[in-house]
PDBQT receptor file of N, H, CA, C and O in Angstrom, charges set to zero:
ATOM      1  N   MET A   1       0.844  -1.174   0.000  1.00  0.00    +0.000 N 
ATOM      2  CA  MET A   1       0.000   0.000   0.000  1.00  0.00    +0.000 C 
ATOM      3  C   MET A   1       0.893   1.242   0.000  1.00  0.00    +0.000 C 
ATOM      4  O   MET A   1       1.937   1.269   0.652  1.00  0.00    +0.000 OA
ATOM      5  N   SER A   2       0.477   2.244  -0.723  1.00  0.00    +0.000 N 
ATOM      6  H   SER A   2      -0.371   2.222  -1.253  1.00  0.00    +0.000 HD
ATOM      7  CA  SER A   2       1.296   3.449  -0.775  1.00  0.00    +0.000 C 
ATOM      8  C   SER A   2       1.190   4.223   0.532  1.00  0.00    +0.000 C 
ATOM      9  O   SER A   2       0.263   4.034   1.319  1.00  0.00    +0.000 OA
ATOM     10  N   ASN A   3       2.151   5.085   0.734  1.00  0.00    +0.000 N 
ATOM     11  H   ASN A   3       2.904   5.239   0.094  1.00  0.00    +0.000 HD
ATOM     12  CA  ASN A   3       2.208   5.894   1.949  1.00  0.00    +0.000 C 
ATOM     13  C   ASN A   3       0.970   6.787   2.082  1.00  0.00    +0.000 C 
ATOM     14  O   ASN A   3       0.442   6.957   3.181  1.00  0.00    +0.000 OA
ATOM     15  N   THR A   4       0.514   7.352   0.971  1.00  0.00    +0.000 N 
ATOM     16  H   THR A   4       0.944   7.214   0.079  1.00  0.00    +0.000 HD
ATOM     17  CA  THR A   4      -0.660   8.226   0.992  1.00  0.00    +0.000 C 
ATOM     18  C   THR A   4      -1.912   7.450   1.391  1.00  0.00    +0.000 C 
ATOM     19  O   THR A   4      -2.705   7.923   2.205  1.00  0.00    +0.000 OA
ATOM     20  N   VAL A   5      -2.087   6.276   0.826  1.00  0.00    +0.000 N 
ATOM     21  H   VAL A   5      -1.442   5.892   0.164  1.00  0.00    +0.000 HD
ATOM     22  CA  VAL A   5      -3.253   5.450   1.155  1.00  0.00    +0.000 C 
ATOM     23  C   VAL A   5      -3.217   5.062   2.628  1.00  0.00    +0.000 C 
ATOM     24  O   VAL A   5      -4.248   5.070   3.300  1.00  0.00    +0.000 OA
ATOM     25  N   THR A   6      -2.042   4.725   3.125  1.00  0.00    +0.000 N 
ATOM     26  H   THR A   6      -1.205   4.718   2.579  1.00  0.00    +0.000 HD
ATOM     27  CA  THR A   6      -1.898   4.358   4.534  1.00  0.00    +0.000 C 
ATOM     28  C   THR A   6      -2.277   5.526   5.435  1.00  0.00    +0.000 C 
ATOM     29  O   THR A   6      -2.991   5.344   6.421  1.00  0.00    +0.000 OA
ATOM     30  N   ARG A   7      -1.803   6.728   5.102  1.00  0.00    +0.000 N 
ATOM     31  H   ARG A   7      -1.223   6.876   4.301  1.00  0.00    +0.000 HD
ATOM     32  CA  ARG A   7      -2.130   7.906   5.911  1.00  0.00    +0.000 C 
ATOM     33  C   ARG A   7      -3.629   8.190   5.901  1.00  0.00    +0.000 C 
ATOM     34  O   ARG A   7      -4.210   8.505   6.940  1.00  0.00    +0.000 OA
ATOM     35  N   ILE A   8      -4.253   8.079   4.731  1.00  0.00    +0.000 N 
ATOM     36  H   ILE A   8      -3.781   7.823   3.888  1.00  0.00    +0.000 HD
ATOM     37  CA  ILE A   8      -5.691   8.330   4.627  1.00  0.00    +0.000 C 
ATOM     38  C   ILE A   8      -6.466   7.292   5.428  1.00  0.00    +0.000 C 
ATOM     39  O   ILE A   8      -7.402   7.633   6.152  1.00  0.00    +0.000 OA
ATOM     40  N   THR A   9      -6.078   6.031   5.300  1.00  0.00    +0.000 N 
ATOM     41  H   THR A   9      -5.318   5.754   4.712  1.00  0.00    +0.000 HD
ATOM     42  CA  THR A   9      -6.741   4.956   6.042  1.00  0.00    +0.000 C 
ATOM     43  C   THR A   9      -6.603   5.167   7.540  1.00  0.00    +0.000 C 
ATOM     44  O   THR A   9      -7.575   5.014   8.279  1.00  0.00    +0.000 OA
ATOM     45  N   ASN A  10      -5.415   5.515   7.993  1.00  0.00    +0.000 N 
ATOM     46  H   ASN A  10      -4.625   5.639   7.392  1.00  0.00    +0.000 HD
ATOM     47  CA  ASN A  10      -5.190   5.760   9.423  1.00  0.00    +0.000 C 
ATOM     48  C   ASN A  10      -6.023   6.928   9.925  1.00  0.00    +0.000 C 
ATOM     49  O   ASN A  10      -6.579   6.871  11.023  1.00  0.00    +0.000 OA
ATOM     50  N   ARG A  11      -6.114   7.990   9.126  1.00  0.00    +0.000 N 
ATOM     51  H   ARG A  11      -5.663   8.036   8.235  1.00  0.00    +0.000 HD
ATOM     52  CA  ARG A  11      -6.906   9.161   9.521  1.00  0.00    +0.000 C 
ATOM     53  C   ARG A  11      -8.387   8.802   9.622  1.00  0.00    +0.000 C 
ATOM     54  O   ARG A  11      -9.059   9.203  10.571  1.00  0.00    +0.000 OA
ATOM     55  N   LEU A  12      -8.896   8.050   8.649  1.00  0.00    +0.000 N 
ATOM     56  H   LEU A  12      -8.350   7.724   7.878  1.00  0.00    +0.000 HD
ATOM     57  CA  LEU A  12     -10.301   7.647   8.683  1.00  0.00    +0.000 C 
ATOM     58  C   LEU A  12     -10.590   6.746   9.875  1.00  0.00    +0.000 C 
ATOM     59  O   LEU A  12     -11.642   6.856  10.506  1.00  0.00    +0.000 OA
ATOM     60  N   HIS A  13      -9.657   5.860  10.178  1.00  0.00    +0.000 N 
ATOM     61  H   HIS A  13      -8.803   5.771   9.665  1.00  0.00    +0.000 HD
ATOM     62  CA  HIS A  13      -9.821   4.979  11.335  1.00  0.00    +0.000 C 
ATOM     63  C   HIS A  13      -9.860   5.800  12.626  1.00  0.00    +0.000 C 
ATOM     64  O   HIS A  13     -10.696   5.558  13.497  1.00  0.00    +0.000 OA
ATOM     65  N   GLU A  14      -8.963   6.759  12.740  1.00  0.00    +0.000 N 
ATOM     66  H   GLU A  14      -8.284   6.956  12.033  1.00  0.00    +0.000 HD
ATOM     67  CA  GLU A  14      -8.924   7.631  13.927  1.00  0.00    +0.000 C 
ATOM     68  C   GLU A  14     -10.227   8.415  14.074  1.00  0.00    +0.000 C 
ATOM     69  O   GLU A  14     -10.761   8.529  15.177  1.00  0.00    +0.000 OA
ATOM     70  N   GLU A  15     -10.738   8.953  12.972  1.00  0.00    +0.000 N 
ATOM     71  H   GLU A  15     -10.304   8.860  12.075  1.00  0.00    +0.000 HD
ATOM     72  CA  GLU A  15     -12.002   9.697  13.020  1.00  0.00    +0.000 C 
ATOM     73  C   GLU A  15     -13.157   8.795  13.441  1.00  0.00    +0.000 C 
ATOM     74  O   GLU A  15     -14.033   9.219  14.195  1.00  0.00    +0.000 OA
ATOM     75  N   ALA A  16     -13.164   7.556  12.958  1.00  0.00    +0.000 N 
ATOM     76  H   ALA A  16     -12.453   7.212  12.345  1.00  0.00    +0.000 HD
ATOM     77  CA  ALA A  16     -14.225   6.611  13.335  1.00  0.00    +0.000 C 
ATOM     78  C   ALA A  16     -14.163   6.302  14.823  1.00  0.00    +0.000 C 
ATOM     79  O   ALA A  16     -15.202   6.210  15.477  1.00  0.00    +0.000 OA
ATOM     80  N   LEU A  17     -12.962   6.139  15.366  1.00  0.00    +0.000 N 
ATOM     81  H   LEU A  17     -12.118   6.213  14.835  1.00  0.00    +0.000 HD
ATOM     82  CA  LEU A  17     -12.821   5.875  16.796  1.00  0.00    +0.000 C 
ATOM     83  C   LEU A  17     -13.341   7.042  17.621  1.00  0.00    +0.000 C 
ATOM     84  O   LEU A  17     -14.015   6.840  18.631  1.00  0.00    +0.000 OA
ATOM     85  N   ILE A  18     -13.031   8.261  17.194  1.00  0.00    +0.000 N 
ATOM     86  H   ILE A  18     -12.484   8.425  16.373  1.00  0.00    +0.000 HD
ATOM     87  CA  ILE A  18     -13.500   9.454  17.904  1.00  0.00    +0.000 C 
ATOM     88  C   ILE A  18     -15.027   9.520  17.858  1.00  0.00    +0.000 C 
ATOM     89  O   ILE A  18     -15.668   9.809  18.869  1.00  0.00    +0.000 OA
ATOM     90  N   GLU A  19     -15.608   9.250  16.684  1.00  0.00    +0.000 N 
ATOM     91  H   GLU A  19     -15.088   9.015  15.864  1.00  0.00    +0.000 HD
ATOM     92  CA  GLU A  19     -17.067   9.264  16.567  1.00  0.00    +0.000 C 
ATOM     93  C   GLU A  19     -17.694   8.212  17.471  1.00  0.00    +0.000 C 
ATOM     94  O   GLU A  19     -18.729   8.469  18.087  1.00  0.00    +0.000 OA
ATOM     95  N   ASN A  20     -17.085   7.030  17.562  1.00  0.00    +0.000 N 
ATOM     96  H   ASN A  20     -16.244   6.821  17.062  1.00  0.00    +0.000 HD
ATOM     97  CA  ASN A  20     -17.606   5.976  18.435  1.00  0.00    +0.000 C 
ATOM     98  C   ASN A  20     -17.558   6.411  19.891  1.00  0.00    +0.000 C 
ATOM     99  O   ASN A  20     -18.513   6.184  20.634  1.00  0.00    +0.000 OA
ATOM    100  N   GLU A  21     -16.460   7.035  20.310  1.00  0.00    +0.000 N 
ATOM    101  H   GLU A  21     -15.684   7.220  19.707  1.00  0.00    +0.000 HD
ATOM    102  CA  GLU A  21     -16.345   7.508  21.691  1.00  0.00    +0.000 C 
ATOM    103  C   GLU A  21     -17.396   8.568  21.986  1.00  0.00    +0.000 C 
ATOM    104  O   GLU A  21     -18.008   8.565  23.054  1.00  0.00    +0.000 OA
ATOM    105  N   GLU A  22     -17.605   9.480  21.032  1.00  0.00    +0.000 N 
ATOM    106  H   GLU A  22     -17.108   9.483  20.164  1.00  0.00    +0.000 HD
ATOM    107  CA  GLU A  22     -18.603  10.531  21.239  1.00  0.00    +0.000 C 
ATOM    108  C   GLU A  22     -20.009   9.941  21.289  1.00  0.00    +0.000 C 
ATOM    109  O   GLU A  22     -20.834  10.377  22.092  1.00  0.00    +0.000 OA
ATOM    110  N   ARG A  23     -20.288   8.961  20.445  1.00  0.00    +0.000 N 
ATOM    111  H   ARG A  23     -19.618   8.606  19.793  1.00  0.00    +0.000 HD
ATOM    112  CA  ARG A  23     -21.601   8.306  20.463  1.00  0.00    +0.000 C 
ATOM    113  C   ARG A  23     -21.822   7.598  21.796  1.00  0.00    +0.000 C 
ATOM    114  O   ARG A  23     -22.896   7.687  22.392  1.00  0.00    +0.000 OA
ATOM    115  N   ASP A  24     -20.784   6.889  22.256  1.00  0.00    +0.000 N 
ATOM    116  H   ASP A  24     -19.912   6.816  21.772  1.00  0.00    +0.000 HD
ATOM    117  CA  ASP A  24     -20.886   6.202  23.546  1.00  0.00    +0.000 C 
ATOM    118  C   ASP A  24     -21.083   7.206  24.683  1.00  0.00    +0.000 C 
ATOM    119  O   ASP A  24     -21.870   6.957  25.595  1.00  0.00    +0.000 OA
ATOM    120  N   TRP A  25     -20.375   8.340  24.636  1.00  0.00    +0.000 N 
ATOM    121  H   TRP A  25     -19.736   8.542  23.894  1.00  0.00    +0.000 HD
ATOM    122  CA  TRP A  25     -20.542   9.377  25.658  1.00  0.00    +0.000 C 
ATOM    123  C   TRP A  25     -21.979   9.895  25.650  1.00  0.00    +0.000 C 
ATOM    124  O   TRP A  25     -22.576  10.100  26.707  1.00  0.00    +0.000 OA
ATOM    125  N   TYR A  26     -22.525  10.102  24.473  1.00  0.00    +0.000 N 
ATOM    126  H   TYR A  26     -22.041   9.935  23.614  1.00  0.00    +0.000 HD
ATOM    127  CA  TYR A  26     -23.900  10.606  24.375  1.00  0.00    +0.000 C 
ATOM    128  C   TYR A  26     -24.874   9.635  25.030  1.00  0.00    +0.000 C 
ATOM    129  O   TYR A  26     -25.828  10.061  25.681  1.00  0.00    +0.000 OA
ATOM    130  N   ARG A  27     -24.644   8.331  24.865  1.00  0.00    +0.000 N 
ATOM    131  H   ARG A  27     -23.869   7.984  24.336  1.00  0.00    +0.000 HD
ATOM    132  CA  ARG A  27     -25.531   7.307  25.439  1.00  0.00    +0.000 C 
ATOM    133  C   ARG A  27     -25.311   7.104  26.930  1.00  0.00    +0.000 C 
ATOM    134  O   ARG A  27     -26.272   6.937  27.681  1.00  0.00    +0.000 OA
ATOM    135  N   THR A  28     -24.038   7.118  27.374  1.00  0.00    +0.000 N 
ATOM    136  H   THR A  28     -23.257   7.255  26.764  1.00  0.00    +0.000 HD
ATOM    137  CA  THR A  28     -23.721   6.728  28.753  1.00  0.00    +0.000 C 
ATOM    138  C   THR A  28     -23.327   7.881  29.662  1.00  0.00    +0.000 C 
ATOM    139  O   THR A  28     -23.424   7.768  30.884  1.00  0.00    +0.000 OA
ATOM    140  N   GLY A  29     -22.880   9.000  29.072  1.00  0.00    +0.000 N 
ATOM    141  H   GLY A  29     -22.801   9.092  28.079  1.00  0.00    +0.000 HD
ATOM    142  CA  GLY A  29     -22.389  10.113  29.882  1.00  0.00    +0.000 C 
ATOM    143  C   GLY A  29     -20.947   9.923  30.316  1.00  0.00    +0.000 C 
ATOM    144  O   GLY A  29     -20.423  10.714  31.100  1.00  0.00    +0.000 OA
ATOM    145  N   ARG A  30     -20.293   8.864  29.805  1.00  0.00    +0.000 N 
ATOM    146  H   ARG A  30     -20.718   8.221  29.168  1.00  0.00    +0.000 HD
ATOM    147  CA  ARG A  30     -18.896   8.596  30.172  1.00  0.00    +0.000 C 
ATOM    148  C   ARG A  30     -18.020   8.589  28.920  1.00  0.00    +0.000 C 
ATOM    149  O   ARG A  30     -18.455   8.208  27.833  1.00  0.00    +0.000 OA
ATOM    150  N   ILE A  31     -16.777   9.022  29.109  1.00  0.00    +0.000 N 
ATOM    151  H   ILE A  31     -16.424   9.332  29.992  1.00  0.00    +0.000 HD
ATOM    152  CA  ILE A  31     -15.812   9.004  28.013  1.00  0.00    +0.000 C 
ATOM    153  C   ILE A  31     -14.445   8.679  28.602  1.00  0.00    +0.000 C 
ATOM    154  O   ILE A  31     -14.152   9.084  29.727  1.00  0.00    +0.000 OA
ATOM    155  N   PRO A  32     -13.599   7.956  27.864  1.00  0.00    +0.000 N 
ATOM    156  CA  PRO A  32     -12.282   7.637  28.413  1.00  0.00    +0.000 C 
ATOM    157  C   PRO A  32     -11.353   8.852  28.378  1.00  0.00    +0.000 C 
ATOM    158  O   PRO A  32     -11.332   9.604  27.404  1.00  0.00    +0.000 OA
ATOM    159  N   CYS A  33     -10.594   9.029  29.447  1.00  0.00    +0.000 N 
ATOM    160  H   CYS A  33     -10.611   8.418  30.238  1.00  0.00    +0.000 HD
ATOM    161  CA  CYS A  33      -9.563  10.065  29.481  1.00  0.00    +0.000 C 
ATOM    162  C   CYS A  33      -8.457   9.624  28.530  1.00  0.00    +0.000 C 
ATOM    163  O   CYS A  33      -7.988   8.489  28.613  1.00  0.00    +0.000 OA
ATOM    164  N   SER A  34      -8.042  10.492  27.642  1.00  0.00    +0.000 N 
ATOM    165  H   SER A  34      -8.423  11.414  27.575  1.00  0.00    +0.000 HD
ATOM    166  CA  SER A  34      -7.020  10.112  26.666  1.00  0.00    +0.000 C 
ATOM    167  C   SER A  34      -5.639   9.976  27.300  1.00  0.00    +0.000 C 
ATOM    168  O   SER A  34      -4.742   9.389  26.695  1.00  0.00    +0.000 OA
ATOM    169  N   ASP A  35      -5.454  10.505  28.505  1.00  0.00    +0.000 N 
ATOM    170  H   ASP A  35      -6.183  10.982  28.996  1.00  0.00    +0.000 HD
ATOM    171  CA  ASP A  35      -4.159  10.405  29.174  1.00  0.00    +0.000 C 
ATOM    172  C   ASP A  35      -4.021   9.141  30.016  1.00  0.00    +0.000 C 
ATOM    173  O   ASP A  35      -2.984   8.479  29.979  1.00  0.00    +0.000 OA
ATOM    174  N   CYS A  36      -5.078   8.801  30.783  1.00  0.00    +0.000 N 
ATOM    175  H   CYS A  36      -5.920   9.339  30.813  1.00  0.00    +0.000 HD
ATOM    176  CA  CYS A  36      -4.943   7.665  31.711  1.00  0.00    +0.000 C 
ATOM    177  C   CYS A  36      -5.874   6.504  31.390  1.00  0.00    +0.000 C 
ATOM    178  O   CYS A  36      -5.705   5.415  31.939  1.00  0.00    +0.000 OA
ATOM    179  N   GLY A  37      -6.860   6.712  30.509  1.00  0.00    +0.000 N 
ATOM    180  H   GLY A  37      -6.997   7.596  30.063  1.00  0.00    +0.000 HD
ATOM    181  CA  GLY A  37      -7.749   5.633  30.110  1.00  0.00    +0.000 C 
ATOM    182  C   GLY A  37      -8.949   5.412  31.012  1.00  0.00    +0.000 C 
ATOM    183  O   GLY A  37      -9.796   4.573  30.706  1.00  0.00    +0.000 OA
ATOM    184  N   THR A  38      -9.043   6.138  32.106  1.00  0.00    +0.000 N 
ATOM    185  H   THR A  38      -8.355   6.820  32.354  1.00  0.00    +0.000 HD
ATOM    186  CA  THR A  38     -10.159   5.987  33.034  1.00  0.00    +0.000 C 
ATOM    187  C   THR A  38     -11.446   6.501  32.392  1.00  0.00    +0.000 C 
ATOM    188  O   THR A  38     -11.455   7.562  31.768  1.00  0.00    +0.000 OA
ATOM    189  N   MET A  39     -12.531   5.741  32.549  1.00  0.00    +0.000 N 
ATOM    190  H   MET A  39     -12.523   4.879  33.056  1.00  0.00    +0.000 HD
ATOM    191  CA  MET A  39     -13.834   6.200  32.069  1.00  0.00    +0.000 C 
ATOM    192  C   MET A  39     -14.350   7.250  33.053  1.00  0.00    +0.000 C 
ATOM    193  O   MET A  39     -14.486   6.981  34.246  1.00  0.00    +0.000 OA
ATOM    194  N   VAL A  40     -14.633   8.440  32.543  1.00  0.00    +0.000 N 
ATOM    195  H   VAL A  40     -14.522   8.659  31.573  1.00  0.00    +0.000 HD
ATOM    196  CA  VAL A  40     -15.017   9.568  33.386  1.00  0.00    +0.000 C 
ATOM    197  C   VAL A  40     -16.416  10.040  32.996  1.00  0.00    +0.000 C 
ATOM    198  O   VAL A  40     -16.721  10.205  31.815  1.00  0.00    +0.000 OA
ATOM    199  N   ARG A  41     -17.258  10.254  34.002  1.00  0.00    +0.000 N 
ATOM    200  H   ARG A  41     -17.011  10.120  34.961  1.00  0.00    +0.000 HD
ATOM    201  CA  ARG A  41     -18.602  10.788  33.746  1.00  0.00    +0.000 C 
ATOM    202  C   ARG A  41     -18.483  12.309  33.621  1.00  0.00    +0.000 C 
ATOM    203  O   ARG A  41     -17.919  12.973  34.491  1.00  0.00    +0.000 OA
ATOM    204  N   THR A  42     -19.023  12.848  32.527  1.00  0.00    +0.000 N 
ATOM    205  H   THR A  42     -19.481  12.309  31.820  1.00  0.00    +0.000 HD
ATOM    206  CA  THR A  42     -18.952  14.284  32.292  1.00  0.00    +0.000 C 
ATOM    207  C   THR A  42     -20.178  14.745  31.521  1.00  0.00    +0.000 C 
ATOM    208  O   THR A  42     -20.783  13.967  30.783  1.00  0.00    +0.000 OA
ATOM    209  N   LYS A  43     -20.541  16.001  31.691  1.00  0.00    +0.000 N 
ATOM    210  H   LYS A  43     -20.049  16.633  32.291  1.00  0.00    +0.000 HD
ATOM    211  CA  LYS A  43     -21.700  16.552  30.992  1.00  0.00    +0.000 C 
ATOM    212  C   LYS A  43     -21.304  17.197  29.669  1.00  0.00    +0.000 C 
ATOM    213  O   LYS A  43     -22.149  17.376  28.792  1.00  0.00    +0.000 OA
ATOM    214  N   THR A  44     -20.022  17.550  29.513  1.00  0.00    +0.000 N 
ATOM    215  H   THR A  44     -19.335  17.405  30.226  1.00  0.00    +0.000 HD
ATOM    216  CA  THR A  44     -19.556  18.151  28.261  1.00  0.00    +0.000 C 
ATOM    217  C   THR A  44     -18.281  17.446  27.819  1.00  0.00    +0.000 C 
ATOM    218  O   THR A  44     -17.624  16.769  28.609  1.00  0.00    +0.000 OA
ATOM    219  N   LEU A  45     -17.946  17.614  26.558  1.00  0.00    +0.000 N 
ATOM    220  H   LEU A  45     -18.479  18.164  25.916  1.00  0.00    +0.000 HD
ATOM    221  CA  LEU A  45     -16.699  17.044  26.044  1.00  0.00    +0.000 C 
ATOM    222  C   LEU A  45     -15.563  18.059  26.064  1.00  0.00    +0.000 C 
ATOM    223  O   LEU A  45     -14.462  17.770  25.593  1.00  0.00    +0.000 OA
ATOM    224  N   GLU A  46     -15.823  19.247  26.606  1.00  0.00    +0.000 N 
ATOM    225  H   GLU A  46     -16.717  19.482  26.988  1.00  0.00    +0.000 HD
ATOM    226  CA  GLU A  46     -14.804  20.289  26.623  1.00  0.00    +0.000 C 
ATOM    227  C   GLU A  46     -13.742  20.039  27.686  1.00  0.00    +0.000 C 
ATOM    228  O   GLU A  46     -12.548  20.178  27.420  1.00  0.00    +0.000 OA
ATOM    229  N   THR A  47     -14.173  19.672  28.880  1.00  0.00    +0.000 N 
ATOM    230  H   THR A  47     -15.142  19.559  29.096  1.00  0.00    +0.000 HD
ATOM    231  CA  THR A  47     -13.223  19.395  29.959  1.00  0.00    +0.000 C 
ATOM    232  C   THR A  47     -13.708  18.194  30.755  1.00  0.00    +0.000 C 
ATOM    233  O   THR A  47     -14.904  17.907  30.808  1.00  0.00    +0.000 OA
ATOM    234  N   LEU A  48     -12.770  17.507  31.364  1.00  0.00    +0.000 N 
ATOM    235  H   LEU A  48     -11.799  17.741  31.321  1.00  0.00    +0.000 HD
ATOM    236  CA  LEU A  48     -13.112  16.381  32.227  1.00  0.00    +0.000 C 
ATOM    237  C   LEU A  48     -13.013  16.817  33.679  1.00  0.00    +0.000 C 
ATOM    238  O   LEU A  48     -12.167  17.644  34.020  1.00  0.00    +0.000 OA
ATOM    239  N   PRO A  49     -13.860  16.276  34.533  1.00  0.00    +0.000 N 
ATOM    240  CA  PRO A  49     -13.764  16.601  35.955  1.00  0.00    +0.000 C 
ATOM    241  C   PRO A  49     -12.519  15.961  36.558  1.00  0.00    +0.000 C 
ATOM    242  O   PRO A  49     -11.956  15.044  35.961  1.00  0.00    +0.000 OA
ATOM    243  N   PRO A  50     -12.078  16.421  37.723  1.00  0.00    +0.000 N 
ATOM    244  CA  PRO A  50     -10.927  15.801  38.379  1.00  0.00    +0.000 C 
ATOM    245  C   PRO A  50     -11.190  14.313  38.609  1.00  0.00    +0.000 C 
ATOM    246  O   PRO A  50     -12.254  13.931  39.097  1.00  0.00    +0.000 OA
ATOM    247  N   HIS A  51     -10.211  13.477  38.251  1.00  0.00    +0.000 N 
ATOM    248  H   HIS A  51      -9.347  13.788  37.854  1.00  0.00    +0.000 HD
ATOM    249  CA  HIS A  51     -10.384  12.038  38.413  1.00  0.00    +0.000 C 
ATOM    250  C   HIS A  51      -9.079  11.324  38.767  1.00  0.00    +0.000 C 
ATOM    251  O   HIS A  51      -8.964  10.113  38.580  1.00  0.00    +0.000 OA
ATOM    252  N   GLY A  52      -8.107  12.065  39.273  1.00  0.00    +0.000 N 
ATOM    253  H   GLY A  52      -8.201  13.049  39.425  1.00  0.00    +0.000 HD
ATOM    254  CA  GLY A  52      -6.852  11.451  39.716  1.00  0.00    +0.000 C 
ATOM    255  C   GLY A  52      -5.932  11.040  38.580  1.00  0.00    +0.000 C 
ATOM    256  O   GLY A  52      -5.086  10.164  38.757  1.00  0.00    +0.000 OA
ATOM    257  N   CYS A  53      -6.083  11.650  37.438  1.00  0.00    +0.000 N 
ATOM    258  H   CYS A  53      -6.770  12.362  37.295  1.00  0.00    +0.000 HD
ATOM    259  CA  CYS A  53      -5.295  11.301  36.254  1.00  0.00    +0.000 C 
ATOM    260  C   CYS A  53      -3.796  11.455  36.513  1.00  0.00    +0.000 C 
ATOM    261  O   CYS A  53      -3.015  10.555  36.205  1.00  0.00    +0.000 OA
ATOM    262  N   THR A  54      -3.402  12.574  37.069  1.00  0.00    +0.000 N 
ATOM    263  H   THR A  54      -4.036  13.306  37.319  1.00  0.00    +0.000 HD
ATOM    264  CA  THR A  54      -1.983  12.824  37.330  1.00  0.00    +0.000 C 
ATOM    265  C   THR A  54      -1.421  11.791  38.292  1.00  0.00    +0.000 C 
ATOM    266  O   THR A  54      -0.307  11.304  38.101  1.00  0.00    +0.000 OA
ATOM    267  N   ASP A  55      -2.184  11.454  39.322  1.00  0.00    +0.000 N 
ATOM    268  H   ASP A  55      -3.089  11.849  39.477  1.00  0.00    +0.000 HD
ATOM    269  CA  ASP A  55      -1.736  10.438  40.288  1.00  0.00    +0.000 C 
ATOM    270  C   ASP A  55      -1.577   9.076  39.627  1.00  0.00    +0.000 C 
ATOM    271  O   ASP A  55      -0.614   8.362  39.906  1.00  0.00    +0.000 OA
ATOM    272  N   ARG A  56      -2.512   8.708  38.752  1.00  0.00    +0.000 N 
ATOM    273  H   ARG A  56      -3.294   9.288  38.525  1.00  0.00    +0.000 HD
ATOM    274  CA  ARG A  56      -2.423   7.423  38.048  1.00  0.00    +0.000 C 
ATOM    275  C   ARG A  56      -1.190   7.375  37.149  1.00  0.00    +0.000 C 
ATOM    276  O   ARG A  56      -0.476   6.373  37.112  1.00  0.00    +0.000 OA
ATOM    277  N   GLN A  57      -0.947   8.470  36.423  1.00  0.00    +0.000 N 
ATOM    278  H   GLN A  57      -1.527   9.284  36.453  1.00  0.00    +0.000 HD
ATOM    279  CA  GLN A  57       0.217   8.509  35.537  1.00  0.00    +0.000 C 
ATOM    280  C   GLN A  57       1.508   8.424  36.340  1.00  0.00    +0.000 C 
ATOM    281  O   GLN A  57       2.436   7.712  35.956  1.00  0.00    +0.000 OA
ATOM    282  N   ARG A  58       1.571   9.147  37.452  1.00  0.00    +0.000 N 
ATOM    283  H   ARG A  58       0.817   9.725  37.765  1.00  0.00    +0.000 HD
ATOM    284  CA  ARG A  58       2.760   9.129  38.303  1.00  0.00    +0.000 C 
ATOM    285  C   ARG A  58       3.002   7.715  38.840  1.00  0.00    +0.000 C 
ATOM    286  O   ARG A  58       4.138   7.242  38.850  1.00  0.00    +0.000 OA
ATOM    287  N   ALA A  59       1.943   7.046  39.283  1.00  0.00    +0.000 N 
ATOM    288  H   ALA A  59       1.020   7.431  39.275  1.00  0.00    +0.000 HD
ATOM    289  CA  ALA A  59       2.067   5.679  39.810  1.00  0.00    +0.000 C 
ATOM    290  C   ALA A  59       2.505   4.716  38.713  1.00  0.00    +0.000 C 
ATOM    291  O   ALA A  59       3.324   3.831  38.960  1.00  0.00    +0.000 OA
ATOM    292  N   ARG A  60       1.972   4.878  37.507  1.00  0.00    +0.000 N 
ATOM    293  H   ARG A  60       1.307   5.597  37.307  1.00  0.00    +0.000 HD
ATOM    294  CA  ARG A  60       2.353   4.007  36.397  1.00  0.00    +0.000 C 
ATOM    295  C   ARG A  60       3.831   4.177  36.059  1.00  0.00    +0.000 C 
ATOM    296  O   ARG A  60       4.533   3.193  35.826  1.00  0.00    +0.000 OA
ATOM    297  N   HIS A  61       4.307   5.426  36.030  1.00  0.00    +0.000 N 
ATOM    298  H   HIS A  61       3.737   6.226  36.219  1.00  0.00    +0.000 HD
ATOM    299  CA  HIS A  61       5.720   5.669  35.724  1.00  0.00    +0.000 C 
ATOM    300  C   HIS A  61       6.622   5.116  36.824  1.00  0.00    +0.000 C 
ATOM    301  O   HIS A  61       7.720   4.637  36.542  1.00  0.00    +0.000 OA
ATOM    302  N   ALA A  62       6.169   5.178  38.068  1.00  0.00    +0.000 N 
ATOM    303  H   ALA A  62       5.277   5.568  38.298  1.00  0.00    +0.000 HD
ATOM    304  CA  ALA A  62       6.969   4.666  39.187  1.00  0.00    +0.000 C 
ATOM    305  C   ALA A  62       7.121   3.153  39.099  1.00  0.00    +0.000 C 
ATOM    306  O   ALA A  62       8.178   2.618  39.434  1.00  0.00    +0.000 OA
ATOM    307  N   THR A  63       6.073   2.452  38.649  1.00  0.00    +0.000 N 
ATOM    308  H   THR A  63       5.214   2.886  38.376  1.00  0.00    +0.000 HD
ATOM    309  CA  THR A  63       6.165   0.991  38.547  1.00  0.00    +0.000 C 
ATOM    310  C   THR A  63       6.955   0.557  37.323  1.00  0.00    +0.000 C 
ATOM    311  O   THR A  63       7.494  -0.550  37.300  1.00  0.00    +0.000 OA
ATOM    312  N   GLU A  64       7.033   1.411  36.302  1.00  0.00    +0.000 N 
ATOM    313  H   GLU A  64       6.595   2.310  36.321  1.00  0.00    +0.000 HD
ATOM    314  CA  GLU A  64       7.783   1.071  35.093  1.00  0.00    +0.000 C 
ATOM    315  C   GLU A  64       9.287   1.188  35.307  1.00  0.00    +0.000 C 
ATOM    316  O   GLU A  64      10.063   0.562  34.585  1.00  0.00    +0.000 OA
ATOM    317  N   GLN A  65       9.705   1.975  36.282  1.00  0.00    +0.000 N 
ATOM    318  H   GLN A  65       9.074   2.484  36.868  1.00  0.00    +0.000 HD
ATOM    319  CA  GLN A  65      11.141   2.210  36.480  1.00  0.00    +0.000 C 
ATOM    320  C   GLN A  65      11.773   1.184  37.333  1.00  0.00    +0.000 C 
ATOM    321  O   GLN A  65      12.976   1.249  37.589  1.00  0.00    +0.000 OA
TER     322      GLN A  65
C-alpha cells in the first residue's frame, strides 16, 4: 500500500474511533480520558472533571522504572 493510502486509512480509522467515543458518551455520559484511560462521567466534552489522572500517571511511571 502506498504511503498516501496508509495515511488516509489511518486518519479515517482515527475519526471513526472518535465518533464511536462521542456516540458512547452521548448514550452513557462517560468518556475515556485520553491520558490515563479511566472512564469519566462528564456533561460536556470540553473538559473532564478531576479524576486522579496525574496520580495514576505518576504511579504508572513509578512501577515502570
